[in-house]
C-alpha positions in Angstrom: -14.1 92.2 81.9 -11.9 93.1 79.2 -12.7 96.8 80.2 -11.7 96.3 83.9 -8.7 94.5 83.1 -7.8 97.8 81.0 -8.5 99.7 84.1 -6.5 97.8 85.9 -3.5 98.7 83.6 -3.8 102.1 83.3 -5.4 105.0 85.5 -8.8 105.5 85.4 -8.0 109.4 83.9 -6.4 108.2 81.3 -9.8 107.1 79.6 -11.7 110.4 80.6 -9.2 111.9 78.7 -9.3 109.6 76.0 -12.6 110.1 75.4 -12.6 114.2 75.5 -9.6 113.8 73.2 -11.3 111.8 70.7 -14.1 114.5 70.7 -11.7 117.0 70.0 -9.8 115.2 67.3 -13.1 114.5 65.6 -13.7 118.7 65.6 -10.3 119.0 64.2 -9.6 116.6 61.4 -13.2 117.0 60.0 -12.4 120.5 59.8 -8.7 119.7 58.5 -10.2 117.3 55.8 -12.4 119.6 54.1 -10.1 122.7 54.7 -8.0 122.6 51.6 -11.1 121.6 49.7 -13.1 124.3 50.7 -10.9 126.4 49.7 -10.1 125.8 46.4 -13.9 124.6 45.3 -15.7 126.9 47.3 -13.9 130.2 47.9 -11.9 129.6 44.3 -8.5 130.6 46.2 -5.9 129.6 44.1 -4.2 126.2 44.2 -0.9 127.3 45.5 -1.9 130.1 47.6 -4.8 127.8 49.2 -1.5 125.6 49.9 -0.1 128.3 51.6 -3.0 129.2 53.6 -3.4 125.9 54.7 0.3 125.5 56.1 0.3 128.2 57.9 -2.9 128.2 59.8 -1.7 124.4 60.5 1.4 125.6 61.7 -0.1 128.7 63.9 -2.1 125.7 65.3 0.4 124.4 66.4 2.8 127.3 67.4 -0.3 128.9 69.7 0.7 126.1 72.2 3.6 128.2 73.3 1.0 130.8 74.7 -1.2 127.9 75.7 1.3 126.0 77.1 2.6 129.3 79.3 -0.5 130.1 80.3 -1.4 126.8 81.8 1.6 126.4 83.4 1.8 130.0 85.0 -1.3 131.3 85.7 -4.8 128.6 85.0 -3.5 125.1 85.0 -4.2 122.6 82.2 -7.5 121.8 83.3 -8.9 125.5 82.9 -6.5 125.6 79.6 -8.6 122.3 78.0 -11.8 124.2 79.3 -11.3 127.7 77.2 -9.7 125.7 74.4 -12.4 124.2 73.9 -14.8 127.3 74.3 -12.8 128.8 71.1 -12.5 125.7 68.9 -16.2 125.9 69.1 -16.7 129.2 68.3 -14.1 128.6 65.4 -16.0 125.6 63.8 -19.4 127.2 63.8 -18.1 130.8 62.4 -16.1 128.7 59.3 -19.0 127.7 58.2 -20.2 130.9 57.1 -18.8 131.6 53.4 -17.2 135.0 53.9 -13.5 135.6 54.1 -13.7 137.8 56.8 -15.7 135.2 58.9 -13.3 132.7 57.7 -10.0 135.0 58.8 -11.4 134.6 62.2 -12.8 131.6 62.6 -9.5 130.4 61.7 -8.1 132.6 64.6 -10.6 131.0 67.1 -9.5 127.9 66.0 -5.6 128.5 66.1 -5.9 129.6 69.7 -8.3 127.4 70.9 -6.2 124.4 69.9 -3.1 126.1 71.8 -4.9 126.2 74.4 -6.5 122.7 74.6 -4.1 120.7 73.1 -0.8 121.3 74.6 -2.4 121.0 78.1 -4.4 117.9 77.8 -1.1 116.2 76.3 0.4 117.3 79.4 -2.3 116.1 81.9 -1.6 112.5 80.6 1.9 112.5 82.0 0.9 113.7 85.3 -0.6 109.6 85.6 2.1 108.1 85.5 6.1 108.4 87.6 9.0 109.2 85.0 10.0 105.5 85.1 6.5 104.0 84.9 6.8 101.2 82.5 3.4 101.7 81.2 4.3 105.3 80.0 4.9 104.7 76.4 1.7 102.4 76.5 -0.4 105.2 78.0 0.4 107.9 75.1 0.2 105.3 72.5 -3.5 104.6 74.0 -4.1 108.1 74.5 -2.9 108.1 70.6 -5.0 105.4 69.7 -7.9 107.9 71.0 -6.7 110.8 68.9 -6.9 108.7 66.0 -10.5 107.4 66.4 -11.7 111.1 66.3 -9.6 111.8 63.3 -10.9 108.2 61.5 -14.2 109.1 62.3 -13.8 112.9 61.6 -12.9 111.7 57.5 -15.9 109.4 56.9 -18.5 111.0 58.5 -17.6 114.7 59.1 -15.7 114.8 56.0 -18.4 112.7 54.1 -21.2 115.1 55.2 -19.1 118.2 54.5 -17.9 117.0 50.6 -21.7 115.6 49.6 -24.0 117.5 51.4 -22.3 121.1 51.9 -19.4 122.3 53.3 -20.4 124.4 56.0 -22.7 121.5 57.5 -19.1 119.6 57.9 -18.3 122.4 59.9 -20.8 122.6 62.2 -20.7 119.2 62.5 -17.2 119.6 63.9 -18.1 122.2 66.5 -20.9 119.7 67.7 -18.6 117.0 68.5 -16.2 119.7 70.7 -19.5 120.6 72.2 -19.9 117.0 73.4 -16.5 116.5 74.8 -16.3 119.9 76.9 -19.3 118.3 78.4 -17.8 115.1 78.8 -14.4 116.6 80.4 -16.8 119.2 82.6 -18.3 116.0 84.3 -15.2 114.0 85.3 -12.2 116.7 85.8 -12.8 117.1 89.4 -13.7 112.8 89.6 -10.3 111.7 88.1 -7.9 114.8 88.2 -8.6 116.1 91.8 -5.3 118.2 92.8 -3.4 117.5 89.4 -3.6 120.2 86.5 -5.0 123.0 88.8 -3.8 126.4 88.9 -0.7 126.8 90.3 -0.3 128.0 93.9 2.3 130.9 94.4 4.5 130.5 97.4 4.3 133.6 100.1 7.0 134.2 102.6 7.0 136.7 104.9 10.6 136.9 105.9 12.7 136.6 103.2 12.3 135.7 98.8 11.7 132.0 97.3 15.1 131.7 95.5 14.6 129.7 92.1 16.5 126.6 92.3 19.2 126.6 89.2 18.8 123.9 86.2 21.6 121.2 86.8 24.1 120.2 84.4 22.2 116.9 83.4 18.9 118.9 83.1 20.0 121.1 80.8 21.6 118.2 78.9 18.3 116.3 78.6 16.5 119.6 77.8 19.0 120.1 74.9 18.3 116.4 73.6 14.7 117.8 73.4 16.0 120.6 71.3 17.9 118.7 68.9 15.4 115.3 68.2 12.9 118.6 67.9 14.8 119.8 64.7 14.7 115.8 63.3 11.3 115.6 63.7 10.3 118.6 61.4 12.0 116.3 58.5 9.0 113.8 59.5 6.2 115.4 59.8 6.9 118.2 56.8 6.6 114.7 54.9 4.3 113.3 56.7 1.7 116.4 56.4 1.4 116.3 53.1 -2.0 114.4 53.8 -4.1 117.1 54.6 -3.0 119.2 51.1 -1.2 117.7 48.0 -2.2 114.0 49.1 -6.3 115.3 49.8 -5.4 117.1 46.1 -3.7 114.2 44.2 -6.6 112.0 45.8 -9.7 113.9 44.7 -8.1 114.7 41.2 -5.8 111.7 40.1 -7.3 108.8 42.2 -9.4 106.3 40.8 -12.2 106.3 43.1 -14.6 104.9 41.5 -15.8 101.1 43.0 -18.6 99.0 41.5 -21.4 97.5 44.7 -23.8 95.0 42.8 -23.7 96.4 39.7 -23.9 100.2 40.6 -20.8 102.5 40.4 -20.1 104.7 43.5 -17.5 107.2 43.6 -15.5 107.0 47.4 -15.0 110.9 48.7 -11.7 112.0 48.4 -12.3 113.3 52.2 -12.4 109.4 53.2 -8.9 109.1 52.4 -8.0 111.3 55.2 -9.0 108.0 57.1 -6.7 105.8 56.6 -3.9 107.1 58.6 -6.0 106.9 61.9 -7.7 103.8 61.0 -4.0 102.1 60.5 -3.3 104.0 63.9 -5.9 102.5 65.6 -5.1 98.9 64.1 -1.4 99.0 64.8 -0.9 101.0 67.8 -1.9 98.3 70.5 0.7 95.8 68.7 3.6 99.1 69.0 2.6 99.4 72.6 2.9 95.4 73.1 5.9 95.3 71.1 8.0 97.8 73.2 7.0 96.9 76.4 7.9 93.1 75.3 11.2 94.5 73.9 11.9 96.3 77.3 11.5 93.2 79.5 14.2 91.6 77.3 16.2 94.7 77.4 16.0 95.2 73.5 14.1 97.9 73.2 15.2 100.4 71.0 16.3 104.0 71.8 14.0 106.8 71.4 16.2 108.9 69.0 16.6 105.2 66.8 13.0 105.0 66.8 12.7 108.1 65.4 15.3 107.0 62.2 13.2 103.9 61.8 10.0 106.1 61.6 12.2 108.4 58.9 12.7 104.9 57.1 9.2 104.1 57.1 8.0 107.4 55.8 10.7 107.5 52.7 9.0 103.6 51.8 5.5 105.2 51.8 7.0 108.0 49.4 8.4 105.7 47.2 5.3 103.6 47.1 3.7 106.9 45.6 6.7 107.5 43.6 5.5 104.0 41.6 2.2 105.1 41.5 3.3 108.6 39.4 5.3 106.8 37.1 2.3 105.3 35.8 0.2 108.2 35.5 -0.3 109.9 32.2 -2.6 112.3 30.6 -6.3 111.0 31.4 -5.3 108.1 33.5 -5.8 108.0 37.5 -4.2 105.7 39.6 -5.6 102.9 41.9 -6.6 103.8 45.5 -4.1 101.0 46.4 -1.2 103.1 45.8 -2.8 105.9 48.5 -3.7 102.9 50.8 0.0 101.1 51.3 1.2 104.5 51.7 -0.5 105.4 54.2 0.1 102.3 55.9 3.5 102.6 55.5 3.3 106.5 56.8 1.8 105.6 59.9 4.0 103.1 61.0 6.4 105.3 60.8 4.6 108.2 62.5 3.9 105.0 65.9 7.8 105.2 66.1 7.6 108.7 66.3 4.9 110.7 67.4 3.8 109.2 70.7 7.5 108.1 71.5 8.0 111.5 71.0 5.3 112.5 73.4 6.1 110.5 76.0 10.1 111.6 75.9 9.4 115.0 76.5 7.5 114.4 79.8 10.6 112.3 81.2 13.3 114.4 80.2 11.4 118.1 80.9 12.5 119.0 84.0 9.0 119.3 86.3 8.5 122.8 86.2 8.8 123.5 82.5 7.4 120.2 80.8 4.3 122.5 79.9 6.6 124.8 77.8 8.9 122.2 76.3 6.2 120.2 75.3 4.8 123.7 73.6 8.5 123.7 72.1 8.1 120.1 71.0 5.1 121.6 69.0 6.6 124.4 67.8 8.6 122.1 65.6 5.1 120.7 64.3 4.7 124.3 63.4 7.4 124.6 61.1 6.7 121.3 59.7 3.6 122.1 58.5 4.0 126.0 57.0 7.2 123.6 55.6 4.3 121.5 54.8 2.4 123.7 53.1 4.8 125.5 50.6 6.2 122.4 49.7 2.3 121.2 48.6 2.2 124.5 46.8 4.6 122.9 44.3 2.3 120.3 43.9 1.5 120.2 39.9 3.7 123.1 39.5 6.7 120.6 39.2 6.3 117.0 38.4 4.4 114.4 40.6 7.7 112.5 39.8 9.9 115.1 41.4 7.8 116.2 44.0 7.2 112.4 45.6 11.4 112.3 45.1 11.8 114.8 47.4 10.0 113.7 50.0 12.2 110.4 49.8 15.1 112.2 49.9 14.9 114.5 52.4 13.7 111.9 55.6 16.5 109.6 54.1 19.2 112.5 54.5 18.0 113.1 58.4 18.3 109.7 59.3 21.7 109.4 58.4 22.7 112.4 60.4 20.7 111.3 63.2 22.3 107.8 63.2 26.0 109.7 63.2 25.3 111.5 66.7 22.9 109.4 68.2 25.4 107.7 71.0 26.0 111.7 72.5 22.4 112.0 72.3 21.7 108.8 74.4 24.6 109.8 76.9 22.6 113.6 77.3 19.4 111.4 78.2 20.9 109.8 81.5 18.8 107.6 83.3 15.8 107.9 80.1 15.8 105.1 78.0 
């Protein structure tokens, strides 16, 4: 009964995308939960070098979206891009299980390009389901975001746990198997739910004259400028947020008391399980945020997208304030309670829900239709810069005091939020009819 009600609310194609994306994100986040630990504890790479390598890899994952978005828009369409991306991801995950440095670099190359082809196109495909002014649009992207995080939650618990406890390669190979399942599901339903959408672009031929390109209007140029400006500010958010895969993963492994007592027996929680805190909070909180935005919109009180970004930066800073308090309690041989990480991730997640699904929806609303894929890739380029910066900043973990490390992650988001507040009104004017 509940499923029928949901299907009446959102297009059925959304559910095919969500299931496919759930398996792909399981694949990615199972690998990501293990990667820094694999580098440091299996391959014996220096911790600072491992953090920088991790940051370079995750940065290129997002940067490859420019190539993937361009190829999808101009040559093969979103559906074929998703298929080719999935195949490259599968190859990369299985190669990653071999502890040979040459094989691992090859695997990372496949994963980088596979994500570039897959991720941009499947996100763009969500936007084709809704008209630009459809009030369900933000809610649809939030549901899509729930699917992302359901896959990520299961990845940390199952993929990360298996890799950490039974052997790194088994975690990576399980990630490859998950992508195979996701690809099969997408192949089954792509024409049923997306007939005429996401296909190879058709070239227009004329016998008498050349087709002229319609220039962008001033209003369209302003909207594109807003995408670039807000992309700059989200770098501050994601640089701090993406410490979770590197520095915070090491913090959980080395400095967090993970031992619990169950029925008189002690058991140590795998460090990779903490990578599932963020996605489980997304799954819990996302329906509340989806409803909140719709309720506020009905009352004409919904914050603008730039205002939501400011709130996101504040919530991120609160999360690192919690970890700063934890660092102040640490001492030689003293580990901190896992509840500091739990509450910090809860704060990070509420900030993420004010920024990430809103940002994805905003790009599809602001971008001219012929540039949606490319501008979505530009948006992802901000994630690329953030991940590289995050890897660099993570390399400082253990090199500077924990108080200084977490303190920097409080100051930067707050400073960015203050600047964004000052330019918010001009941004809203440039956005025009987009809220």
